[in-house]
C-alpha positions as a Python dict, from the first residue, in 0.01 Angstrom:
ca = {
    (1, 'M'): (0, 0, 0),
    (2, 'S'): (-208, -271, -49),
    (3, 'I'): (-611, -238, 8),
    (4, 'F'): (-971, -386, -40),
    (5, 'T'): (-1265, -228, -227),
    (6, 'P'): (-1545, -290, 31),
    (7, 'T'): (-1795, -420, -252),
    (8, 'N'): (-1603, -692, -456),
    (9, 'Q'): (-1279, -664, -177),
    (10, 'I'): (-1040, -692, -497),
    (11, 'R'): (-703, -621, -340),
    (12, 'L'): (-526, -345, -525),
    (13, 'T'): (-77, -374, -493),
    (14, 'N'): (156, -123, -604),
    (15, 'V'): (-148, 195, -568),
    (16, 'A'): (-44, 567, -645),
    (17, 'V'): (-326, 728, -574),
    (18, 'V'): (-439, 1073, -747),
    (19, 'R'): (-653, 1315, -521),
    (20, 'M'): (-893, 1637, -665),
    (21, 'K'): (-1090, 1821, -420),
    (22, 'K'): (-1450, 1940, -637),
    (23, 'G'): (-1751, 2060, -535),
    (24, 'G'): (-1624, 2049, -110),
    (25, 'K'): (-1578, 1686, -183),
    (26, 'R'): (-1241, 1495, -212),
    (27, 'F'): (-1221, 1217, -470),
    (28, 'E'): (-942, 998, -522),
    (29, 'I'): (-861, 751, -827),
    (30, 'A'): (-628, 436, -783),
    (31, 'C'): (-336, 415, -1031),
    (32, 'Y'): (-57, 205, -1104),
    (33, 'K'): (285, 365, -979),
    (34, 'N'): (523, 551, -1251),
    (35, 'K'): (228, 514, -1474),
    (36, 'V'): (24, 848, -1392),
    (37, 'M'): (350, 1050, -1541),
    (38, 'S'): (368, 860, -1848),
    (39, 'W'): (22, 966, -1889),
    (40, 'R'): (18, 1338, -1848),
    (41, 'S'): (366, 1354, -2019),
    (42, 'G'): (162, 1134, -2362),
    (43, 'A'): (354, 869, -2330),
    (44, 'E'): (81, 665, -2196),
    (45, 'K'): (-237, 658, -2433),
    (46, 'D'): (-407, 369, -2289),
    (47, 'L'): (-613, 454, -1983),
    (48, 'D'): (-691, 106, -1842),
    (49, 'E'): (-304, 70, -1807),
    (50, 'V'): (-303, 355, -1593),
    (51, 'L'): (-590, 259, -1360),
    (52, 'Q'): (-701, -29, -1139),
    (53, 'T'): (-1001, 27, -1157),
    (54, 'N'): (-1243, 280, -1322),
    (55, 'T'): (-1406, 329, -956),
    (56, 'V'): (-1383, 627, -782),
    (57, 'F'): (-1294, 664, -433),
    (58, 'V'): (-1346, 886, -130),
    (59, 'N'): (-1043, 732, 53),
    (60, 'V'): (-869, 496, -158),
    (61, 'S'): (-690, 321, 163),
    (62, 'K'): (-1026, 277, 351),
    (63, 'G'): (-1195, 171, 18),
    (64, 'Q'): (-1423, 395, 61),
    (65, 'V'): (-1648, 420, -280),
    (66, 'A'): (-1720, 778, -404),
    (67, 'K'): (-2169, 818, -430),
    (68, 'K'): (-2305, 843, -771),
    (69, 'D'): (-2494, 1148, -689),
    (70, 'D'): (-2165, 1351, -548),
    (71, 'L'): (-2010, 1251, -866),
    (72, 'S'): (-2297, 1357, -1091),
    (73, 'S'): (-2308, 1673, -891),
    (74, 'A'): (-1948, 1795, -879),
    (75, 'F'): (-1860, 1683, -1232),
    (76, 'G'): (-2181, 1691, -1435),
    (77, 'T'): (-2143, 1326, -1536),
    (78, 'D'): (-2181, 997, -1377),
    (79, 'D'): (-1942, 848, -1643),
    (80, 'L'): (-1673, 719, -1481),
    (81, 'T'): (-1387, 691, -1764),
    (82, 'E'): (-1473, 1065, -1803),
    (83, 'I'): (-1460, 1143, -1438),
    (84, 'C'): (-1131, 936, -1426),
    (85, 'R'): (-961, 1104, -1659),
    (86, 'Q'): (-1041, 1475, -1525),
    (87, 'I'): (-929, 1335, -1162),
    (88, 'L'): (-570, 1225, -1372),
    (89, 'A'): (-526, 1531, -1541),
    (90, 'K'): (-583, 1779, -1301),
    (91, 'G'): (-561, 1616, -969),
    (92, 'E'): (-276, 1554, -693),
    (93, 'L'): (-68, 1280, -738),
    (94, 'Q'): (-43, 1179, -332),
    (95, 'V'): (359, 1029, -313),
    (96, 'S'): (599, 1078, -15),
    (97, 'D'): (877, 1392, -36),
    (98, 'K'): (1125, 1159, -135),
    (99, 'E'): (910, 987, -448),
    (100, 'R'): (826, 1368, -530),
    (101, 'Q'): (1192, 1459, -536),
    (102, 'S'): (1243, 1179, -758),
    (103, 'Q'): (991, 1225, -1030),
    (104, 'L'): (1118, 1618, -1020),
    (105, 'E'): (1461, 1534, -1106),
    (106, 'Q'): (1382, 1262, -1336),
    (107, 'M'): (1137, 1498, -1548),
    (108, 'F'): (1424, 1771, -1485),
    (109, 'R'): (1631, 1524, -1712),
    (110, 'D'): (1384, 1449, -1962),
    (111, 'I'): (1290, 1800, -2039),
    (112, 'A'): (1652, 1898, -2090),
    (113, 'T'): (1687, 1566, -2248),
    (114, 'I'): (1361, 1723, -2519),
    (115, 'V'): (1518, 2054, -2522),
    (116, 'A'): (1858, 1939, -2639),
    (117, 'E'): (1754, 1699, -2893),
    (118, 'K'): (1491, 2020, -3090),
    (119, 'C'): (1752, 2260, -3084),
    (120, 'V'): (2051, 2400, -3201),
    (121, 'N'): (2358, 2703, -3173),
    (122, 'P'): (2225, 2898, -3393),
    (123, 'E'): (2583, 3036, -3466),
    (124, 'T'): (2717, 2705, -3461),
    (125, 'K'): (2430, 2541, -3630),
    (126, 'R'): (2498, 2224, -3396),
    (127, 'P'): (2286, 2091, -3103),
    (128, 'Y'): (2354, 2138, -2756),
    (129, 'T'): (2487, 1875, -2522),
    (130, 'V'): (2190, 1730, -2238),
    (131, 'S'): (2395, 1855, -1964),
    (132, 'L'): (2452, 2182, -2073),
    (133, 'I'): (2107, 2236, -2119),
    (134, 'E'): (2050, 2120, -1751),
    (135, 'R'): (2327, 2397, -1633),
    (136, 'A'): (2121, 2640, -1815),
    (137, 'M'): (1816, 2501, -1690),
    (138, 'K'): (1958, 2552, -1311),
    (139, 'D'): (2109, 2885, -1397),
    (140, 'I'): (1765, 3041, -1515),
    (141, 'H'): (1632, 2854, -1180),
    (142, 'F'): (1379, 2660, -1401),
    (143, 'S'): (1095, 2520, -1195),
    (144, 'V'): (963, 2204, -1269),
    (145, 'K'): (573, 2113, -1215),
    (146, 'A'): (488, 1790, -1183),
    (147, 'N'): (114, 1827, -1307),
    (148, 'K'): (232, 1926, -1655),
    (149, 'S'): (370, 1729, -1939),
    (150, 'T'): (748, 1740, -2013),
    (151, 'K'): (657, 1866, -2397),
    (152, 'Q'): (481, 2131, -2259),
    (153, 'Q'): (708, 2263, -2040),
    (154, 'A'): (1039, 2179, -2274),
    (155, 'L'): (814, 2483, -2486),
    (156, 'E'): (855, 2712, -2200),
    (157, 'V'): (1247, 2633, -2137),
    (158, 'I'): (1329, 2697, -2479),
    (159, 'K'): (1119, 3074, -2466),
    (160, 'Q'): (1281, 3126, -2138),
    (161, 'L'): (1662, 2999, -2230),
    (162, 'K'): (1631, 3240, -2568),
    (163, 'E'): (1696, 3526, -2274),
    (164, 'S'): (2037, 3400, -2179),
    (165, 'I'): (2183, 3145, -2427),
    (166, 'Q'): (2204, 3152, -2810),
    (167, 'I'): (1906, 2878, -2877),
    (168, 'Q'): (1665, 2807, -3150),
    (169, 'R'): (1397, 2536, -3242),
    (170, 'A'): (1524, 2424, -3594),
    (171, 'H'): (1589, 2128, -3814),
    (172, 'M'): (1934, 2085, -3956),
    (173, 'R'): (1927, 2058, -4284),
    (174, 'L'): (2226, 1820, -4431),
    (175, 'R'): (2422, 1663, -4711),
    (176, 'F'): (2527, 1347, -4677),
    (177, 'V'): (2727, 1121, -4978),
    (178, 'L'): (2834, 753, -4940),
    (179, 'P'): (3004, 558, -5144),
    (180, 'A'): (2740, 287, -5343),
    (181, 'K'): (2783, -64, -5161),
    (182, 'D'): (2768, 184, -4787),
    (183, 'G'): (2438, 392, -4942),
    (184, 'K'): (2279, 37, -5041),
    (185, 'R'): (2321, -88, -4691),
    (186, 'L'): (2283, 180, -4497),
    (187, 'K'): (1975, 365, -4636),
    (188, 'E'): (1724, 244, -4427),
    (189, 'K'): (1924, 289, -4129),
    (190, 'L'): (1945, 651, -4218),
    (191, 'R'): (1597, 717, -4267),
    (192, 'T'): (1523, 581, -3963),
    (193, 'L'): (1666, 902, -3812),
    (194, 'I'): (1586, 1150, -4084),
    (195, 'K'): (1267, 1397, -4091),
    (196, 'T'): (1221, 1500, -4397),
    (197, 'V'): (1394, 1390, -4751),
    (198, 'E'): (1436, 1683, -4973),
    (199, 'S'): (1653, 1514, -5244),
    (200, 'E'): (1793, 1214, -5286),
    (201, 'E'): (2011, 1060, -5586),
    (202, 'F'): (2138, 743, -5640),
    (203, 'D'): (2412, 661, -5913),
    (204, 'D'): (2735, 552, -5863),
    (205, 'Q'): (2718, 734, -5489),
    (206, 'L'): (2433, 819, -5280),
    (207, 'E'): (2338, 1151, -5232),
    (208, 'M'): (2074, 1275, -4987),
    (209, 'V'): (1994, 1596, -4884),
    (210, 'C'): (1744, 1611, -4588),
    (211, 'L'): (1616, 1766, -4250),
    (212, 'I'): (1663, 1600, -3903),
    (213, 'D'): (1588, 1679, -3555),
    (214, 'P'): (1928, 1832, -3391),
    (215, 'G'): (1912, 1521, -3145),
    (216, 'C'): (1981, 1271, -3428),
    (217, 'F'): (2317, 1447, -3555),
    (218, 'R'): (2527, 1271, -3354),
    (219, 'D'): (2426, 938, -3410),
    (220, 'I'): (2397, 1035, -3804),
    (221, 'D'): (2707, 1137, -3793),
    (222, 'E'): (2872, 825, -3577),
    (223, 'L'): (2677, 625, -3843),
    (224, 'I'): (2833, 765, -4113),
    (225, 'R'): (3206, 786, -3992),
    (226, 'C'): (3228, 422, -3852),
    (227, 'E'): (2996, 224, -4141),
    (228, 'T'): (3178, 419, -4385),
    (229, 'K'): (3534, 386, -4284),
    (230, 'G'): (3568, 755, -4325),
    (231, 'K'): (3454, 681, -4684),
    (232, 'G'): (3136, 888, -4645),
    (233, 'T'): (3094, 1250, -4648),
    (234, 'L'): (2834, 1465, -4375),
    (235, 'E'): (2782, 1811, -4414),
    (236, 'V'): (2559, 2084, -4242),
    (237, 'L'): (2384, 2281, -4515),
    (238, 'S'): (2169, 2508, -4279),
    (239, 'L'): (1858, 2554, -4070),
    (240, 'K'): (1522, 2583, -4100),
    (241, 'D'): (1342, 2706, -3845),
    (242, 'V'): (1067, 2535, -3668),
    (243, 'E'): (776, 2824, -3686),
    (244, 'E'): (675, 3039, -3362),
    (245, 'G'): (335, 2914, -3391),
    (246, 'D'): (396, 2588, -3449),
    (247, 'E'): (372, 2494, -2992),
    (248, 'K'): (359, 2131, -3100),
    (249, 'L'): (663, 1882, -3018),
    (250, 'E'): (620, 1581, -3178),
}
């Protein structure tokens, strides 16, 4: 879709329209496709990367710009950036049925991935696979909400899944021991996968006790097995519960 704004004839292409009705009037903003969902999920922080222009329209496709008085009356401010933020956060993304279905399917996968990365089976002390979480989400008939972030919805999924499978948010406490030569070579690589180092000793070998997100377990296990040719050892010591009051998924 291509449009012209009537005031300056700037050509806008690759447009995604976000629409909001407020104060009995319709308001629209022109955004870049694929950026709206990135903004809502928290992946994109720069508003300029999302908005094609901070102009607020009555009708984007016709280039009809909203009147300043109507904006002030509806939003209580004439700050266009703030108004755009409100529309972006609460408005409805205008997409075709096919595009909407594709977005919802991608969000479904993203939510399942987040849950798999943050949770474990408390009985086996091992992470779940993404495909297993997807199946469990389908079993409880979880419905993705396009206007909520994937991280928020992942928290909801975890709460709902607790009624059907053994699952909990937790950090895994690991101990790994590597020969000195491998320890020196792999130490920094391993640190990028570790949440917190609880203890570290480096003498004739590297011994470390640490906390990790469950989603990193397979990467650490594979790194140690392959890079040390079986000479390194990895042990799961325990699980450390994430406080229920902690409603953030980093």
